[in-house]
C-alpha positions in Angstrom: 12.1 -8.1 -12.4 9.5 -10.6 -13.1 6.5 -10.1 -14.9 4.6 -8.6 -12.1 5.8 -6.3 -11.3 6.7 -4.7 -14.0 2.7 -4.7 -14.1 2.9 -3.5 -10.4 5.5 -0.3 -11.3 4.0 0.9 -14.3 -0.3 0.7 -12.7 1.7 2.0 -9.8 3.0 4.6 -11.9 -0.2 5.6 -14.3 -2.4 5.9 -10.9 1.1 8.2 -9.7 0.4 10.3 -12.6 -3.7 10.7 -12.2 -3.5 11.4 -8.4 -0.9 14.2 -9.0 -2.6 15.6 -12.0 -5.9 15.2 -9.2 -4.5 17.5 -7.1 -3.2 20.1 -9.7 -5.9 20.2 -12.2 -7.8 23.3 -12.3 -10.6 22.2 -13.1 -13.1 19.9 -11.4 -14.4 17.7 -13.7 -10.9 16.9 -15.1 -9.9 16.3 -11.3 -12.5 13.6 -10.8 -11.8 12.5 -13.8 -8.3 12.0 -12.7 -9.3 10.7 -9.2 -11.6 7.3 -11.4 -8.5 6.9 -13.3 -6.1 6.9 -9.6 -9.0 4.5 -8.3 -8.8 2.4 -10.8 -5.1 1.9 -10.5 -4.8 1.2 -7.1 -8.1 -1.3 -8.5 -5.9 -3.3 -10.7 -3.0 -3.3 -8.2 -5.0 -5.0 -6.3 -6.2 -7.9 -9.0 -2.0 -8.0 -9.2 -1.6 -9.2 -6.0 -4.3 -11.6 -6.5 -7.2 -9.8 -4.5 -10.1 -10.4 -6.1 -12.4 -9.5 -4.1 -10.4 -6.3 -2.6 -10.5 -5.1 -6.6 -13.9 -5.3 -7.1 -14.7 -3.6 -3.8 -12.2 -1.1 -5.1 -14.4 -0.5 -8.7 -17.9 -1.0 -7.8 -17.7 1.4 -4.1 -15.1 4.3 -4.8 -14.9 4.7 -8.8 -18.6 3.5 -9.3 -21.1 4.9 -5.9 -17.8 7.3 -4.0 -17.1 9.1 -7.8 -20.8 9.3 -9.2 -21.7 10.9 -5.8 -18.7 13.5 -6.4 -20.0 14.2 -9.9 -23.9 14.5 -8.9 -22.7 16.5 -6.0 -21.2 19.4 -8.4 -24.1 19.2 -10.7 -26.8 19.6 -8.5 -25.2 22.5 -5.9 -23.8 24.7 -9.3 -20.4 24.8 -8.2 -18.6 27.2 -10.3 -16.3 24.5 -12.8 -13.6 26.0 -14.3 -10.1 27.3 -13.7 -11.3 30.0 -11.2 -13.0 27.7 -9.4 -9.8 26.5 -8.0 -7.9 29.7 -8.9 -6.6 30.5 -5.3 -3.2 32.6 -4.1 -2.6 30.1 -1.5 -0.9 27.7 -3.4 2.6 28.7 -1.0 0.3 27.8 2.0 -0.5 24.8 0.7 2.8 23.5 -0.2 4.4 23.7 3.0 1.8 22.1 5.3 2.0 19.1 2.3 6.3 19.1 3.2 5.0 18.8 6.6 2.3 16.5 6.3 4.7 14.5 3.9 7.6 14.9 6.6 6.2 14.0 9.1 4.6 10.1 7.5 8.8 10.2 6.7 9.3 10.3 9.9 6.4 7.8 11.4 7.3 5.0 8.8 11.3 4.8 8.6 11.7 2.4 10.3 8.1 0.2 10.0 9.9 -2.3 7.7 13.0 -2.7 9.4 13.7 -6.8 10.8 10.6 -6.9 12.9 9.1 -10.1 12.5 6.3 -10.2 10.0 2.3 -10.9 10.8 0.5 -13.7 9.0 -2.6 -13.3 8.0 -4.9 -16.3 7.6 -6.7 -15.9 3.6 -10.5 -15.2 4.6 -13.1 -16.3 1.4 -15.7 -13.8 0.1 -18.0 -15.9 2.7 -16.9 -15.1 6.2 -15.9 -11.6 5.1 -19.3 -10.7 3.8 -20.4 -12.3 7.0 -17.4 -10.7 8.9 -19.1 -7.6 8.2 -22.9 -7.9 8.3 -22.2 -9.3 11.8 -19.8 -6.6 12.9 -19.7 -4.1 10.7 -23.6 -3.7 10.2 -24.3 0.1 11.7 -21.1 1.6 10.6 -22.2 1.5 6.8 -26.1 2.0 7.7 -24.7 5.0 9.4 -22.4 5.8 6.5 -25.4 5.3 4.4 -27.1 7.7 5.6 -25.2 10.0 6.0 -24.3 9.7 2.1 -28.6 9.7 1.6 -28.7 13.2 3.6 -25.7 14.4 1.7 -27.3 14.1 -1.6 -30.5 15.3 -0.4 -28.9 18.7 1.2 -27.6 19.2 -2.8 -31.0 18.9 -3.9 -31.8 21.0 -1.3 -29.3 23.4 -1.8 -30.4 23.4 -5.6 -33.8 24.2 -5.1 -33.0 27.2 -3.7 -30.5 29.1 -6.3 -33.5 28.3 -8.9 -36.1 30.5 -7.1 -36.2 34.4 -8.6 
């Protein structure tokens, strides 16, 4: 095993542990911090795969922006935080649905890595990716930004309503 493979295995193990703790945590803030850990490990895996641009996009957008938005929405809506917030009696059904989804995914990808010819992807520079994003995908980015802004404004409005006597 090469050193790159060892680093990749360590990163994937830490990311998997973080993802498991994310879904089993009973505190919403702790779950958000486990999400930061998991997304950071994905970014580090991109660095190991020599995809520096994707790694920094992962860190800046997901770890930086999405998790901060999640924490702000938790704080502004005064959502219940703690053990009683996430404790419900539907764990059995959730485990059953999760096992079903896992079985479906395994069924769908069981033959995906066989002897099919590999697709050759040409590497792109950062300027080519930027030109593609701003030429072809401007509308989806603008729609997502307006949606996130509307969610933040909605959280502020809901929080303001709760403060009135």
